[in-house]
C-alpha positions in Angstrom: 7.4 227.7 97.7 8.8 226.5 94.5 12.4 225.5 94.5 14.9 227.8 92.5 17.2 226.5 89.7 20.1 226.7 91.8 18.9 224.7 94.6 17.5 222.0 92.5 20.6 221.6 90.6 22.4 221.1 94.1 19.7 218.5 95.1 20.0 216.7 91.9 23.9 216.8 92.1 23.6 215.3 95.9 21.2 212.7 95.1 23.1 211.7 91.8 26.3 211.2 94.0 24.4 209.1 96.6 22.8 206.8 93.9 26.3 206.6 92.4 28.2 205.9 95.4 25.4 203.1 96.3 25.9 201.5 92.9 29.9 201.5 93.0 29.6 199.8 96.5 26.7 197.3 95.5 28.7 196.5 92.4 31.6 195.4 94.2 29.3 192.5 95.4 28.9 190.9 92.2 32.0 188.9 92.1 30.7 185.6 90.4 27.1 186.6 90.8 25.1 187.8 87.7 23.4 191.0 87.5 20.0 189.0 87.9 21.3 187.7 91.2 22.6 190.5 93.0 20.0 192.8 91.9 17.7 191.0 94.5 20.3 191.1 96.9 20.7 194.9 96.8 17.2 195.9 96.3 16.2 193.6 99.3 18.4 195.3 101.6 17.1 198.9 100.5 13.4 197.3 101.1 14.8 196.3 104.8 16.2 199.7 105.5 13.2 201.4 104.4 10.4 199.5 106.3 12.9 199.8 109.6 13.4 203.8 109.0 9.5 204.0 108.6 8.9 201.7 111.7 11.5 203.7 113.7 9.9 207.0 113.0 6.5 205.5 113.9 8.0 204.1 116.9 9.5 208.0 117.9 6.0 209.4 117.3 4.3 207.2 119.6 6.9 207.8 122.4 6.6 211.7 121.7 2.5 211.3 122.2 3.1 209.4 125.3 5.3 212.1 126.8 2.9 215.0 125.9 0.1 212.7 127.6 1.8 212.5 130.6 3.3 209.0 130.2 -0.3 207.8 129.6 0.3 207.1 125.8 0.0 203.9 123.3 2.3 201.1 123.8 5.0 201.5 121.2 5.2 197.8 120.7 1.6 197.8 119.9 1.3 196.2 116.0 -2.0 198.1 115.3 -0.3 201.4 116.2 1.7 200.7 113.0 -0.5 199.0 110.5 -3.3 201.7 111.3 -0.9 204.3 109.8 0.0 202.0 106.9 3.5 201.0 108.4 4.9 197.7 108.3 5.3 195.9 111.7 8.8 195.2 111.8 9.9 192.4 114.6 12.6 193.5 117.2 15.3 191.2 115.8 14.6 192.2 112.4 15.0 195.9 112.7 18.0 197.6 110.9 19.9 198.7 114.0 20.1 195.0 115.0 21.0 193.8 111.5 23.9 196.5 111.2 25.4 196.0 114.5 26.2 192.8 112.9 27.4 193.9 109.6 31.1 192.9 110.4 30.1 189.4 111.7 30.8 186.4 109.3 27.2 185.2 109.8 25.8 188.7 108.4 24.2 186.7 105.3 22.5 184.3 107.7 21.1 187.3 110.1 19.7 189.2 106.9 17.7 186.1 105.8 16.3 185.6 109.3 15.0 189.0 109.2 13.3 188.8 106.0 11.8 185.4 107.0 10.4 187.0 110.4 9.2 190.2 108.5 7.2 187.8 106.0 5.8 186.0 108.9 4.5 189.3 110.4 3.4 190.6 107.4 1.4 187.9 105.5 0.8 189.8 102.3 4.5 189.8 101.9 4.7 186.1 102.3 7.4 184.6 99.8 8.0 188.0 98.2 11.0 189.2 100.0 14.8 188.0 98.6 16.6 185.5 100.8 20.0 183.6 100.0 22.1 186.4 101.6 23.9 183.4 103.4 24.8 181.7 100.0 28.8 180.8 99.7 29.1 182.7 96.4 28.0 186.1 98.2 31.1 187.9 100.0 30.1 188.3 103.4 32.5 190.9 104.0 31.5 193.1 100.9 28.1 192.4 102.1 28.7 194.0 105.5 30.2 196.9 103.8 27.1 197.3 102.0 25.0 197.1 104.9 27.0 199.7 106.5 26.6 202.1 103.5 22.8 201.9 103.3 22.8 202.3 107.0 24.1 206.1 106.5 20.8 207.0 104.6 17.8 207.7 106.4 15.3 206.1 103.7 12.2 206.0 105.8 12.5 209.4 107.5 10.4 212.5 106.8 13.3 214.6 105.2 14.0 211.8 102.7 10.4 210.8 102.0 9.6 214.4 101.0 12.3 214.2 98.5 11.6 210.8 97.7 15.2 209.5 98.0 14.1 205.8 98.1 12.1 206.2 94.8 15.2 208.1 93.1 17.6 205.3 94.4 15.2 202.4 93.5 14.5 203.4 90.1 18.3 204.2 89.6 19.1 200.9 90.6 16.4 199.2 88.7 17.7 201.1 85.4 21.4 200.4 86.1 20.5 196.7 86.6 18.9 196.6 83.4 21.8 198.3 81.8 24.2 195.6 83.5 21.6 192.7 82.5 21.4 193.8 78.6 18.4 192.4 76.9 17.2 190.3 79.7 17.0 193.0 82.0 15.1 195.2 79.8 12.5 192.8 80.0 11.4 194.3 83.8 12.3 197.8 83.4 11.0 200.4 80.8 12.9 203.7 80.8 11.4 206.5 82.9 11.1 209.0 80.2 9.1 206.6 78.2 6.8 205.7 80.7 6.3 209.5 81.3 5.2 210.0 78.0 2.6 207.2 78.2 1.3 208.6 81.8 1.3 212.2 81.0 -0.7 211.5 77.6 -3.1 209.2 79.1 -3.6 211.4 82.5 -4.9 208.6 84.6 -6.8 210.4 87.3 -9.5 208.3 88.6 -10.7 204.7 87.5 -9.0 201.3 87.0 -5.3 201.1 85.6 -4.0 197.7 84.2 -0.7 196.5 83.1 -0.8 193.2 81.5 3.0 192.6 81.4 3.9 195.0 84.8 7.6 194.2 85.1 8.9 196.1 88.0 5.8 198.0 88.3 7.2 201.4 86.7 3.9 202.2 85.1 2.1 202.5 88.5 4.7 204.2 90.1 4.7 207.0 87.3 0.9 207.0 87.4 1.2 207.6 91.1 3.6 210.7 90.8 1.5 211.9 88.0 -1.9 211.8 90.3 -0.1 213.6 93.0 1.8 216.1 90.9 -1.6 217.2 89.7 -3.4 217.6 92.9 -5.5 214.2 92.8 -5.4 211.3 95.3 -3.8 208.1 94.7 -6.9 206.4 96.4 -8.9 207.5 93.6 -7.1 204.7 91.4 -7.3 201.0 91.4 -4.3 199.1 90.2 -4.3 195.8 88.4 -1.3 194.1 86.9 0.2 190.7 86.0 3.7 189.5 85.4 4.9 186.0 84.1 8.4 186.2 85.8 8.3 185.0 89.3 11.4 187.1 90.4 10.0 190.1 88.5 6.7 189.9 90.0 8.1 189.6 93.6 10.1 192.9 92.4 7.2 194.5 91.3 5.4 193.9 94.7 8.2 195.1 96.8 8.6 198.2 94.7 4.8 199.2 94.9 4.9 198.2 98.9 7.5 200.8 99.7 5.5 203.5 97.9 2.4 202.4 99.7 0.7 201.6 96.4 -1.7 198.8 96.8 -2.2 196.7 93.8 -3.8 193.6 92.6 -1.1 191.6 90.8 -2.8 188.4 91.4 -1.9 185.5 93.7 1.1 184.4 91.6 3.2 185.1 88.6 1.2 183.9 85.4 1.4 184.0 81.8 -1.2 186.6 80.5 -2.1 185.0 77.4 -2.7 181.4 79.1 -3.7 182.0 82.5 -5.4 185.7 82.6 -5.6 186.6 86.2 -8.2 189.3 85.7 -10.6 187.8 83.0 -13.5 190.2 84.1 -11.6 193.5 84.4 -12.6 196.2 82.1 -9.9 199.0 82.6 -10.3 202.9 82.4 -6.6 203.1 81.5 -4.0 200.3 80.2 -0.2 201.1 79.9 2.0 198.4 79.2 5.6 197.8 77.4 5.0 194.1 76.1 7.9 192.2 75.1 8.8 192.7 71.5 8.3 190.4 68.6 7.8 187.2 71.0 7.8 184.1 68.6 7.3 181.2 71.8 4.1 182.7 73.1 2.0 179.6 72.7 -0.3 181.1 70.0 -0.8 177.7 68.4 -3.0 176.8 71.7 -5.3 179.7 71.4 -6.4 180.0 67.8 -10.2 180.2 69.0 -9.6 182.6 71.8 -12.5 185.3 72.0 -10.0 188.0 72.6 -8.9 188.0 68.8 -11.9 190.2 67.9 -9.9 191.7 65.0 -8.1 189.0 63.5 -6.2 185.7 64.8 -2.4 186.8 65.4 0.3 184.8 64.0 1.9 182.3 66.3 5.4 183.5 65.4 4.9 187.1 66.9 2.8 188.1 69.7 2.6 191.8 69.2 -0.9 191.7 67.8 -1.9 189.2 70.4 -0.9 191.9 73.1 -2.9 194.6 71.4 -6.0 192.6 71.1 -5.8 191.5 74.7 -5.3 195.1 75.9 -8.3 196.1 73.7 -10.6 193.1 75.2 -9.9 194.6 78.8 -11.0 198.4 78.2 -13.8 199.6 79.6 -16.5 201.2 77.4 -14.6 204.5 77.5 -11.2 203.0 78.3 -7.8 204.1 76.6 -4.8 202.0 76.3 -1.4 203.3 75.5 1.5 200.9 74.9 5.1 200.3 73.7 5.6 198.1 70.3 8.2 197.5 67.7 8.3 199.9 64.9 7.3 196.9 62.6 3.8 197.0 64.1 3.0 200.2 61.9 3.7 198.7 58.8 3.8 195.0 59.0 2.0 193.0 56.4 2.9 189.6 57.1 1.2 186.4 58.9 -2.2 188.6 58.8 -0.8 191.4 60.9 -1.5 194.0 58.2 -5.2 192.7 58.1 -5.6 192.9 62.0 -4.1 196.6 61.9 -6.3 197.2 59.1 -9.6 196.0 61.2 -8.6 198.1 64.3 -8.3 201.3 62.0 -11.8 200.8 60.4 -13.3 200.1 63.8 -12.0 203.5 64.8 -9.9 202.4 67.5 -6.9 204.1 66.9 -6.6 207.4 68.6 -2.8 208.4 68.3 0.6 207.0 67.1 3.8 208.5 68.3 7.2 207.4 66.6 10.1 207.7 69.2 13.8 207.8 68.6 16.1 204.9 69.0 18.4 203.9 71.8 16.1 204.8 74.5 15.7 201.0 75.7 18.4 198.9 77.5 17.2 195.5 75.8 17.3 196.9 72.2 18.8 199.8 70.2 15.8 199.8 67.6 13.4 202.6 67.6 10.1 202.0 69.1 6.4 203.8 68.7 3.6 204.2 71.1 -0.1 203.3 70.3 -3.0 204.9 71.8 -6.3 203.0 71.2 -9.9 204.2 72.6 -12.9 202.3 72.7 -15.4 205.2 72.2 -13.8 208.5 70.4 -17.1 210.4 70.0 -17.0 211.9 73.7 -15.7 211.4 77.3 -13.9 213.0 79.9 -10.2 214.0 80.1 -7.8 215.7 82.1 -9.8 217.5 85.4 -13.0 216.3 84.0 -12.8 218.3 80.9 -15.1 217.2 78.0 -13.2 215.6 75.2 -13.7 216.6 71.4 -15.2 214.1 69.0 -12.4 212.4 67.3 -14.1 209.6 65.2 -12.5 209.2 61.8 -9.5 210.7 62.7 -6.0 209.9 64.1 -3.4 212.2 65.6 0.2 211.3 64.2 3.3 212.7 66.2 6.9 212.1 65.0 9.3 212.3 67.9 12.1 210.7 66.3 14.5 213.5 66.5 13.9 214.2 70.2 15.9 213.3 73.2 19.7 213.6 74.0 22.3 210.9 74.7 22.8 210.5 78.2 25.6 208.2 77.6 27.3 206.4 74.8 24.7 204.0 74.1 21.2 205.4 75.6 19.2 208.3 74.9 16.7 209.9 77.0 13.8 212.4 76.4 14.0 216.0 78.3 11.1 217.0 80.6 10.7 219.6 77.6 10.0 216.9 75.1 7.5 215.0 77.1 5.7 218.0 77.6 5.5 218.8 73.9 4.2 215.4 73.0 1.5 215.4 75.9 0.5 219.1 75.2 -0.1 218.4 71.3 -2.1 215.3 72.2 -4.2 217.0 74.7 -4.7 219.9 72.6 -5.9 217.7 69.9 -8.2 215.7 71.9 -9.8 218.7 73.7 -8.7 218.7 77.3 -5.5 220.7 77.0 -4.8 224.3 76.8 -4.6 226.3 73.7 -5.7 225.3 70.0 -4.3 222.3 68.3 -2.5 223.0 64.7 -0.7 220.4 62.5 3.0 221.3 62.5 4.7 220.1 59.4 7.4 217.5 60.3 6.2 216.9 63.9 2.5 216.4 64.2 -0.8 215.6 61.7 -4.2 214.9 62.2 -5.0 212.5 59.4 -8.6 211.3 58.4 -9.2 207.4 58.0 -9.6 208.1 54.4 -6.0 209.5 54.4 -4.5 206.4 56.3 -6.7 204.0 53.6 -4.9 205.7 50.7 -1.5 204.8 52.7 -2.5 201.0 52.6 -3.7 201.4 56.5 0.1 202.1 57.5 0.4 203.8 60.7 3.9 205.1 60.5 3.9 209.0 61.6 6.6 209.9 58.9 4.2 209.1 56.1 1.6 211.9 57.4 3.7 214.7 59.3 5.7 215.4 56.2 8.9 217.4 56.3 9.7 220.3 58.5 9.4 223.7 57.0 12.6 225.2 56.3 13.7 228.4 57.4 13.8 231.3 54.7 17.2 232.4 54.2 15.9 235.6 52.4 18.1 234.5 49.2 16.1 234.6 45.7 15.9 231.1 44.1 17.7 232.1 41.0 20.3 233.9 42.8 20.9 230.7 45.1 20.6 228.4 42.1 23.4 230.3 40.2 25.7 230.4 43.4 25.2 226.7 44.2 26.0 225.8 40.6 29.3 227.8 40.5 30.1 226.0 43.6 29.5 222.6 42.1 31.6 223.3 39.2 34.4 224.5 41.1 34.3 221.5 43.4 34.1 219.0 40.3 37.0 220.9 38.9 39.2 220.4 42.1 37.9 217.0 42.1 39.4 216.2 38.6 42.7 218.1 39.4 43.4 216.1 42.6 42.5 212.8 40.5 45.0 213.7 37.8 47.7 214.4 40.6 47.0 211.0 42.2 47.6 209.3 38.9 50.6 211.1 38.1 52.1 210.0 41.3 51.3 206.4 40.7 53.2 206.8 37.6 56.0 208.1 39.2 56.0 204.9 41.5 55.9 202.6 38.4 52.2 201.9 38.7 49.6 202.3 35.8 46.1 202.6 36.7 
């Protein structure tokens, strides 16, 4: 039964209060630790609490099943009874109630480190992934114990909290807050949820292989899972592949996916996508990415003859079009890619970038361009854009298997720069309505949405490649969508012009009077201008 507005508002407020309370406590831990360090301290504890709660829930189910069977049930300490249900096996000494019982002990940090080590030992695919170092001298053990007690009040793995995705909300909130605290560095591993949702809702990844070549903390995969479940699909219908160069962020992504039960191939280690492609033979049906903007030290001088540069050799001083061509290289025959880039990518002509963009356009690869407002990211205040590239646009299948229109020789431009609201003093967010409007426009245009597509002045325009040639192969949506139509106020032009002329004349006269008055006052004071 759908939730009513009042109930939803209450739940949102409750969750926000919980998230804020957790963050306030966690923030006390910081002391002399950088956000990049205590991020792993806090998220590691949340992970430990979650897998312990899931284990405890399954443990209770096994005991209940045994009672129903007259005491002849399964052994609640049998590992297979847990792993068969997708539940992590948690050794007795690493379970949350054991850890929390020692929260006020001076060696609580060492106990947590030992618990993490035991869990990795018993679950080999978590080896070398979980954070440790809780016993370090710079980490206040008393405050660490307080955080353990606070997290202990939340049943992250219980059925009730799983249904409302309390864990997911807390985890995403913390990732966003850490990104904000870290500034530019934090933004490298976190893409704002509203931006990810635009990409996912437009691409609509129902079935097939999903790839993110710079996956950060795994947000693209998490939102893809949510989209599939929200539209009645099965998460098992997709295969997830990714790569991340930062070892700590790579571990963070694996933890983020593990707590959600998403199986993903992020490679055996963190690696540089350009210089050590961990999925060289992958041809993905969907690619979602937020590459780091305008990287100058990406080692392009060592890759001048790389087979990925089909549309032109990218400049050594900027990796933007290296990312673009890497993604094109990994697309399946009917694959589609959606990714974030700096606005300069739509119009730059320096160092051969204009030629690469021209070649992509002339190859009929560009499907849609979306201009977004500024201040969406923690790492930069500059506005960004979304690119959508498709290998073949003559046919194919879209949402729920609907057949797509032929879109060859045409590009959809969407100008969303005026959308969103200021969530706080420095950051903007897109609303659900904004995201849906952008996505619905795209789906109507490509044929798998409800209703007929129409150009909307100031917002969207389906332009021909010939139009784009006339604009020097620049892909900035503002060049094509034009200005929004202004409402007719009913006042005849001649009458309005006469009225405005009289108003301007009166304002100019008043300006001259004020100027004369000011000069007179200066003379009284003995100054001559």
